[in-house]
BADO-417225 format. One record per residue (C-alpha): x, y, z. Coordinates in nm, 4 decimals, always signed. Last residue first. Layout:
N
@xx=X; yy=Y; zz=Z
...
//
This chain:
312
@xx=+13.0835; yy=+10.1020; zz=+11.4165
@xx=+13.0115; yy=+10.0262; zz=+11.7108
@xx=+12.8294; yy=+10.2176; zz=+11.8400
@xx=+12.5938; yy=+10.1528; zz=+11.4731
@xx=+12.5437; yy=+9.8308; zz=+11.6323
@xx=+12.4451; yy=+9.9441; zz=+11.9539
@xx=+12.1502; yy=+10.1699; zz=+11.7983
@xx=+12.0140; yy=+9.8989; zz=+11.5502
@xx=+12.0192; yy=+9.6167; zz=+11.8553
@xx=+11.7702; yy=+9.9364; zz=+12.0320
@xx=+11.5925; yy=+9.9801; zz=+11.7441
@xx=+11.4755; yy=+9.6089; zz=+11.7016
@xx=+11.3940; yy=+9.5901; zz=+12.1142
@xx=+11.1813; yy=+9.9073; zz=+12.0602
@xx=+11.0571; yy=+9.7789; zz=+11.7088
@xx=+10.9750; yy=+9.4742; zz=+11.8858
@xx=+10.7574; yy=+9.6180; zz=+12.2260
@xx=+10.5935; yy=+9.8233; zz=+11.9665
@xx=+10.4517; yy=+9.5285; zz=+11.7549
@xx=+10.3397; yy=+9.3596; zz=+12.0395
@xx=+10.1748; yy=+9.6590; zz=+12.2662
@xx=+9.9645; yy=+9.7543; zz=+11.8541
@xx=+10.0704; yy=+10.0682; zz=+11.6561
@xx=+10.2330; yy=+9.8491; zz=+11.4353
@xx=+9.9429; yy=+9.7925; zz=+11.2079
@xx=+10.0033; yy=+9.4184; zz=+11.1675
@xx=+9.9697; yy=+9.3254; zz=+10.8039
@xx=+9.8080; yy=+9.0456; zz=+10.6307
@xx=+9.6349; yy=+8.9124; zz=+11.0167
@xx=+9.6204; yy=+9.0787; zz=+11.3446
@xx=+9.4242; yy=+8.9786; zz=+11.6211
@xx=+9.7609; yy=+8.8166; zz=+11.7825
@xx=+10.0570; yy=+8.9934; zz=+11.7139
@xx=+10.3431; yy=+8.7291; zz=+11.6406
@xx=+10.7023; yy=+8.8594; zz=+11.6836
@xx=+11.0447; yy=+8.6728; zz=+11.6004
@xx=+11.3824; yy=+8.8263; zz=+11.6462
@xx=+11.6266; yy=+8.6266; zz=+11.3601
@xx=+12.0192; yy=+8.6041; zz=+11.5563
@xx=+11.9517; yy=+8.2427; zz=+11.4570
@xx=+11.9145; yy=+8.3194; zz=+11.0789
@xx=+11.7995; yy=+8.0324; zz=+10.8622
@xx=+11.6856; yy=+7.8215; zz=+11.1725
@xx=+11.4547; yy=+8.1867; zz=+11.2427
@xx=+11.3599; yy=+8.1984; zz=+10.8749
@xx=+11.2319; yy=+7.8353; zz=+10.8973
@xx=+11.0354; yy=+7.9443; zz=+11.1552
@xx=+10.9001; yy=+8.2730; zz=+11.0152
@xx=+10.7896; yy=+8.0309; zz=+10.6564
@xx=+10.6181; yy=+7.7365; zz=+10.9360
@xx=+10.4710; yy=+8.0357; zz=+11.1230
@xx=+10.3129; yy=+8.1469; zz=+10.7924
@xx=+10.3296; yy=+8.4842; zz=+10.6163
@xx=+10.0704; yy=+8.5459; zz=+10.3832
@xx=+9.7620; yy=+8.4138; zz=+10.5150
@xx=+9.7966; yy=+8.6062; zz=+10.8399
@xx=+9.5553; yy=+8.4938; zz=+11.1211
@xx=+9.8133; yy=+8.5694; zz=+11.4263
@xx=+9.9964; yy=+8.8245; zz=+11.2413
@xx=+10.3696; yy=+8.8349; zz=+11.1610
@xx=+10.6496; yy=+9.0429; zz=+11.2949
@xx=+11.0394; yy=+8.9937; zz=+11.1737
@xx=+11.3175; yy=+9.1200; zz=+11.3349
@xx=+11.6424; yy=+9.1717; zz=+11.1460
@xx=+11.9856; yy=+9.3573; zz=+11.2981
@xx=+12.2110; yy=+9.2707; zz=+11.0604
@xx=+12.4766; yy=+9.0222; zz=+10.9723
@xx=+12.2556; yy=+8.8298; zz=+10.7976
@xx=+12.0404; yy=+9.0592; zz=+10.5723
@xx=+12.1415; yy=+8.9346; zz=+10.2242
@xx=+12.0197; yy=+8.5552; zz=+10.3309
@xx=+11.6574; yy=+8.6732; zz=+10.3054
@xx=+11.7123; yy=+8.7807; zz=+9.9055
@xx=+11.8743; yy=+8.4740; zz=+9.8567
@xx=+11.5629; yy=+8.3409; zz=+10.0382
@xx=+11.3141; yy=+8.5206; zz=+9.7898
@xx=+11.0639; yy=+8.2257; zz=+9.6790
@xx=+10.9282; yy=+8.3057; zz=+9.3086
@xx=+10.5665; yy=+8.2657; zz=+9.2195
@xx=+10.4878; yy=+7.9190; zz=+9.0276
@xx=+10.3408; yy=+7.7272; zz=+9.2472
@xx=+10.0470; yy=+7.6250; zz=+9.0535
@xx=+9.7222; yy=+7.8042; zz=+9.1549
@xx=+9.9790; yy=+8.1192; zz=+9.2329
@xx=+10.0847; yy=+8.1074; zz=+8.8609
@xx=+9.7489; yy=+8.0574; zz=+8.7222
@xx=+9.5698; yy=+8.3279; zz=+8.9425
@xx=+9.8469; yy=+8.5650; zz=+8.8028
@xx=+10.1489; yy=+8.7371; zz=+8.9864
@xx=+10.1442; yy=+9.0914; zz=+9.0060
@xx=+10.2488; yy=+9.3273; zz=+8.7603
@xx=+9.9688; yy=+9.3927; zz=+8.5332
@xx=+9.7693; yy=+9.4533; zz=+8.8877
@xx=+9.9443; yy=+9.7937; zz=+8.9653
@xx=+9.7623; yy=+9.9241; zz=+8.6648
@xx=+9.4763; yy=+9.9646; zz=+8.9012
@xx=+9.6707; yy=+10.3360; zz=+8.9725
@xx=+9.6912; yy=+10.3792; zz=+9.3787
@xx=+9.4507; yy=+10.5290; zz=+9.6420
@xx=+9.1110; yy=+10.3821; zz=+9.6013
@xx=+8.8657; yy=+10.6298; zz=+9.6577
@xx=+8.6365; yy=+10.7167; zz=+9.9361
@xx=+8.3641; yy=+10.9398; zz=+9.8824
@xx=+8.3694; yy=+11.2865; zz=+10.0892
@xx=+8.3639; yy=+11.4939; zz=+9.7762
@xx=+8.6863; yy=+11.3591; zz=+9.6744
@xx=+8.8577; yy=+11.1249; zz=+9.9656
@xx=+9.1528; yy=+10.9346; zz=+10.0107
@xx=+9.1755; yy=+10.5458; zz=+10.0745
@xx=+9.3373; yy=+10.3212; zz=+10.2255
@xx=+9.5207; yy=+10.5677; zz=+10.5795
@xx=+9.1287; yy=+10.6725; zz=+10.6474
@xx=+9.0034; yy=+10.2941; zz=+10.5517
@xx=+9.2241; yy=+10.2268; zz=+10.8489
@xx=+9.1114; yy=+10.5060; zz=+11.1017
@xx=+8.7784; yy=+10.3592; zz=+11.0389
@xx=+8.8510; yy=+9.9734; zz=+11.0844
@xx=+8.9813; yy=+10.1419; zz=+11.4431
@xx=+8.6885; yy=+10.3872; zz=+11.4871
@xx=+8.4190; yy=+10.0530; zz=+11.4247
@xx=+8.6293; yy=+9.8504; zz=+11.7147
@xx=+8.9161; yy=+9.6027; zz=+11.5490
@xx=+8.8965; yy=+9.2701; zz=+11.7190
@xx=+8.9896; yy=+9.0457; zz=+11.4914
@xx=+9.1471; yy=+9.0621; zz=+11.1608
@xx=+9.1463; yy=+8.7445; zz=+10.9274
@xx=+8.8664; yy=+8.8824; zz=+10.6896
@xx=+9.0620; yy=+9.1383; zz=+10.5498
@xx=+8.8413; yy=+9.2025; zz=+10.2041
@xx=+8.5237; yy=+9.1452; zz=+10.3061
@xx=+8.6370; yy=+9.4128; zz=+10.6282
@xx=+8.7793; yy=+9.6432; zz=+10.3859
@xx=+8.4815; yy=+9.6650; zz=+10.1901
@xx=+8.2414; yy=+9.7110; zz=+10.4810
@xx=+8.4752; yy=+10.0248; zz=+10.5956
@xx=+8.4295; yy=+10.1652; zz=+10.2361
@xx=+8.0809; yy=+10.1452; zz=+10.3064
@xx=+8.0653; yy=+10.3527; zz=+10.5835
@xx=+8.3185; yy=+10.5845; zz=+10.4949
@xx=+8.0899; yy=+10.6839; zz=+10.1948
@xx=+7.9609; yy=+10.6694; zz=+9.8739
@xx=+8.2092; yy=+10.3607; zz=+9.7744
@xx=+8.2435; yy=+10.2639; zz=+9.3600
@xx=+8.5644; yy=+10.0636; zz=+9.3783
@xx=+8.7219; yy=+9.9797; zz=+9.0929
@xx=+8.9076; yy=+9.6380; zz=+9.0947
@xx=+9.2872; yy=+9.6856; zz=+9.0782
@xx=+9.3713; yy=+9.4515; zz=+9.3197
@xx=+9.0300; yy=+9.2516; zz=+9.4748
@xx=+9.0934; yy=+8.9160; zz=+9.3495
@xx=+9.4596; yy=+8.8540; zz=+9.3302
@xx=+9.4620; yy=+8.9980; zz=+9.7248
@xx=+9.2654; yy=+8.7082; zz=+9.8040
@xx=+9.4854; yy=+8.4813; zz=+9.5794
@xx=+9.8303; yy=+8.5939; zz=+9.6839
@xx=+9.6860; yy=+8.5617; zz=+10.0890
@xx=+9.6088; yy=+8.1880; zz=+10.0190
@xx=+9.8819; yy=+8.1256; zz=+9.7786
@xx=+10.1084; yy=+8.2056; zz=+10.1026
@xx=+10.4283; yy=+8.3748; zz=+9.9978
@xx=+10.7221; yy=+8.2859; zz=+10.0981
@xx=+11.0653; yy=+8.4788; zz=+10.1724
@xx=+10.9102; yy=+8.6975; zz=+10.4234
@xx=+10.6148; yy=+8.9441; zz=+10.4782
@xx=+10.4468; yy=+9.0298; zz=+10.7613
@xx=+10.5756; yy=+9.3240; zz=+10.8859
@xx=+10.9799; yy=+9.3116; zz=+10.8169
@xx=+11.1751; yy=+9.4805; zz=+11.0382
@xx=+11.5400; yy=+9.5676; zz=+10.9107
@xx=+11.8750; yy=+9.7098; zz=+11.0549
@xx=+12.1736; yy=+9.9482; zz=+11.0049
@xx=+12.1013; yy=+9.9100; zz=+10.5795
@xx=+12.3290; yy=+10.1708; zz=+10.3964
@xx=+12.5918; yy=+9.8983; zz=+10.3374
@xx=+12.3601; yy=+9.6544; zz=+10.2630
@xx=+12.2868; yy=+9.8129; zz=+9.9313
@xx=+12.1863; yy=+9.5573; zz=+9.6463
@xx=+12.1345; yy=+9.2091; zz=+9.8163
@xx=+11.9953; yy=+9.4321; zz=+10.1528
@xx=+11.7976; yy=+9.6448; zz=+9.9451
@xx=+11.6083; yy=+9.3625; zz=+9.7583
@xx=+11.5346; yy=+9.2575; zz=+10.1219
@xx=+11.3731; yy=+9.6301; zz=+10.1524
@xx=+11.1692; yy=+9.6237; zz=+9.8424
@xx=+11.0253; yy=+9.3027; zz=+9.9718
@xx=+10.9577; yy=+9.4620; zz=+10.2992
@xx=+10.7980; yy=+9.7507; zz=+10.0911
@xx=+10.5581; yy=+9.4772; zz=+9.9215
@xx=+10.4490; yy=+9.3445; zz=+10.2578
@xx=+10.5179; yy=+9.5803; zz=+10.5819
@xx=+10.9250; yy=+9.6998; zz=+10.5365
@xx=+11.0886; yy=+9.8688; zz=+10.8253
@xx=+11.4080; yy=+9.9959; zz=+10.7541
@xx=+11.6740; yy=+10.1610; zz=+10.9979
@xx=+11.9067; yy=+10.4006; zz=+10.7727
@xx=+12.2178; yy=+10.4882; zz=+10.6463
@xx=+12.3489; yy=+10.7290; zz=+10.3345
@xx=+12.1139; yy=+11.0071; zz=+10.4394
@xx=+12.2114; yy=+11.3219; zz=+10.1826
@xx=+11.8187; yy=+11.3994; zz=+10.1340
@xx=+11.8165; yy=+11.3910; zz=+9.7669
@xx=+12.0546; yy=+11.0483; zz=+9.8122
@xx=+11.7804; yy=+10.8489; zz=+10.0286
@xx=+11.5411; yy=+11.0092; zz=+9.7201
@xx=+11.7323; yy=+10.8669; zz=+9.4810
@xx=+11.7796; yy=+10.5698; zz=+9.6396
@xx=+11.3703; yy=+10.4981; zz=+9.7033
@xx=+11.2965; yy=+10.5794; zz=+9.3272
@xx=+11.5356; yy=+10.3190; zz=+9.2784
@xx=+11.4057; yy=+10.0601; zz=+9.5506
@xx=+11.0827; yy=+10.1201; zz=+9.3508
@xx=+11.1957; yy=+10.0125; zz=+9.0464
@xx=+11.3246; yy=+9.6880; zz=+9.1893
@xx=+11.0201; yy=+9.6306; zz=+9.3263
@xx=+10.7998; yy=+9.6229; zz=+9.0288
@xx=+10.5172; yy=+9.9099; zz=+8.9096
@xx=+10.7527; yy=+9.9949; zz=+8.6151
@xx=+10.5153; yy=+9.7207; zz=+8.3657
@xx=+10.2255; yy=+9.9989; zz=+8.4025
@xx=+10.4067; yy=+10.2293; zz=+8.1984
@xx=+10.2549; yy=+10.5801; zz=+8.2329
@xx=+10.3523; yy=+10.5461; zz=+8.6183
@xx=+10.1184; yy=+10.7500; zz=+8.8395
@xx=+10.2892; yy=+11.0331; zz=+9.0252
@xx=+10.3426; yy=+11.0234; zz=+9.4389
@xx=+10.0805; yy=+11.1827; zz=+9.6569
@xx=+9.9202; yy=+10.8367; zz=+9.7181
@xx=+10.0652; yy=+10.5361; zz=+9.5394
@xx=+10.1645; yy=+10.5106; zz=+9.1542
@xx=+10.5323; yy=+10.5471; zz=+9.2774
@xx=+10.5628; yy=+10.4294; zz=+9.5497
@xx=+10.4702; yy=+10.7010; zz=+9.8289
@xx=+10.7662; yy=+10.6689; zz=+10.1028
@xx=+10.7820; yy=+10.7180; zz=+10.4576
@xx=+11.0711; yy=+10.8643; zz=+10.6088
@xx=+11.1458; yy=+10.8950; zz=+10.9674
@xx=+11.4014; yy=+11.1190; zz=+11.2142
@xx=+11.4689; yy=+11.0354; zz=+11.5638
@xx=+11.3528; yy=+11.0207; zz=+11.9212
@xx=+11.0265; yy=+11.1788; zz=+11.9300
@xx=+11.0136; yy=+11.0917; zz=+11.5438
@xx=+10.9282; yy=+10.7370; zz=+11.6462
@xx=+10.6210; yy=+10.7698; zz=+11.7925
@xx=+10.4580; yy=+11.0036; zz=+11.5835
@xx=+10.6034; yy=+10.7540; zz=+11.2707
@xx=+10.4110; yy=+10.4266; zz=+11.4260
@xx=+10.0347; yy=+10.4629; zz=+11.3764
@xx=+10.0790; yy=+10.7064; zz=+11.1134
@xx=+10.2687; yy=+10.4630; zz=+10.8904
@xx=+10.0216; yy=+10.3501; zz=+10.6516
@xx=+9.9430; yy=+10.7070; zz=+10.5652
@xx=+10.2927; yy=+10.6761; zz=+10.4054
@xx=+10.1080; yy=+10.4579; zz=+10.1096
@xx=+9.9096; yy=+10.0908; zz=+10.0809
@xx=+9.7997; yy=+9.8695; zz=+9.7094
@xx=+10.1121; yy=+9.6692; zz=+9.7896
@xx=+10.2585; yy=+9.7361; zz=+10.1118
@xx=+10.4685; yy=+10.0457; zz=+10.2383
@xx=+10.8280; yy=+10.1039; zz=+10.3133
@xx=+10.9314; yy=+10.3053; zz=+10.6123
@xx=+11.2838; yy=+10.4049; zz=+10.6726
@xx=+11.3894; yy=+10.5209; zz=+11.0234
@xx=+11.6995; yy=+10.6964; zz=+11.0730
@xx=+12.0111; yy=+10.6383; zz=+11.2034
@xx=+12.0500; yy=+10.8453; zz=+11.5466
@xx=+12.2085; yy=+11.1542; zz=+11.5717
@xx=+11.9113; yy=+11.3846; zz=+11.4837
@xx=+11.9927; yy=+11.6582; zz=+11.2320
@xx=+11.7154; yy=+11.6348; zz=+11.0343
@xx=+11.4670; yy=+11.6214; zz=+11.3775
@xx=+11.1639; yy=+11.4584; zz=+11.3019
@xx=+10.9552; yy=+11.3316; zz=+11.0516
@xx=+10.9993; yy=+11.3139; zz=+10.6631
@xx=+10.7032; yy=+11.2465; zz=+10.4435
@xx=+10.7490; yy=+11.1249; zz=+10.0647
@xx=+10.6339; yy=+11.1889; zz=+9.7243
@xx=+10.7307; yy=+11.1468; zz=+9.4371
@xx=+10.6834; yy=+11.3339; zz=+9.0596
@xx=+10.7657; yy=+11.0500; zz=+8.7526
@xx=+11.1027; yy=+11.2114; zz=+8.5366
@xx=+11.2216; yy=+10.8760; zz=+8.4687
@xx=+11.5119; yy=+10.8638; zz=+8.7127
@xx=+11.2478; yy=+10.9611; zz=+8.9769
@xx=+11.1647; yy=+11.3154; zz=+9.0886
@xx=+11.1162; yy=+11.5168; zz=+9.3719
@xx=+10.8531; yy=+11.6218; zz=+9.6563
@xx=+10.8875; yy=+11.5710; zz=+10.0385
@xx=+10.6047; yy=+11.7268; zz=+10.2431
@xx=+10.8050; yy=+11.7547; zz=+10.5945
@xx=+10.6174; yy=+11.6301; zz=+10.9046
@xx=+10.4784; yy=+11.7233; zz=+11.2280
@xx=+10.3536; yy=+11.4527; zz=+11.4455
@xx=+10.6518; yy=+11.4839; zz=+11.6586
@xx=+10.5548; yy=+11.8229; zz=+11.7886
@xx=+10.2316; yy=+11.6991; zz=+11.9883
@xx=+9.9685; yy=+11.9134; zz=+11.9458
@xx=+9.8055; yy=+11.8830; zz=+11.6306
@xx=+9.7547; yy=+11.4923; zz=+11.7269
@xx=+9.4648; yy=+11.3809; zz=+11.4181
@xx=+9.5362; yy=+11.6376; zz=+11.2137
@xx=+9.8696; yy=+11.5736; zz=+11.1647
@xx=+10.0470; yy=+11.9196; zz=+11.0443
@xx=+10.2609; yy=+12.0182; zz=+10.7514
@xx=+10.5942; yy=+12.1552; zz=+10.6421
@xx=+10.6495; yy=+12.1946; zz=+10.2608
@xx=+10.9460; yy=+12.0182; zz=+10.1018
@xx=+11.0882; yy=+12.0343; zz=+9.7667
@xx=+11.3794; yy=+11.7874; zz=+9.6372
@xx=+11.4941; yy=+11.8354; zz=+9.2658
@xx=+11.6149; yy=+11.5307; zz=+9.1278
@xx=+11.8334; yy=+11.7390; zz=+8.8128
@xx=+11.8042; yy=+11.5126; zz=+8.4847
//
């Protein structure tokens, strides 16, 4: 099958005067024929290594609106909608919602865009996909920033996600969606109503002004069961994390995260002394990436990435 790519130039309405806020909407086809979508920001001929942004389990490319335009001032940025999320087609077989298949889809995209090396920002599930990429396609990775994800997933957070994953919501307006987000994310602090509304706009799509969950509920089929979580049968991913050594790696942790514990971050640092670690105050799972601590960490990380690339 030919994996054909088409691109349409769009402008982010939130900041239409900023050239970096303009992106190309890229459609392409997976190996099993799904029509998938990604955002392509910045100049394609930029000499700096591009940044690949991989979103969380139920999230999409809009999750990186907080950082993509900022990054695109100096480099190309690709933000993906995994299959079954955002503008990507839903899979007829829900069991295909797996990190290895999501990685395979992403590699098709990079091939079609003629990108052979990237620095990856992975939020939550996206970080798992990125660690898998390090294990299977390490030569393609110039660096990795893990956003509130590591080799050990805290059962408390998994049970919280399990409680709402795939459950239909029936919100009639954005205020109801915000109220639902507050219930589902009690570990976020000091967010204004505007912050919560922007969070909702990134997470939901709007049909006739009604917020609709922007992911396929079948994603829940491959998520750990309550029994597996409660009995500790969720596998740890230290082997995947070990594959990231030798490249610039950073980790962000929300100070009140219920997915990534401080103990896990400490063990990550013990196993990789070169790991740069940052705790983001007032954030749970996961930081939005627009916080001062997050921006500073991303700046440090990319400086290391660029220095390494010059030495190649």
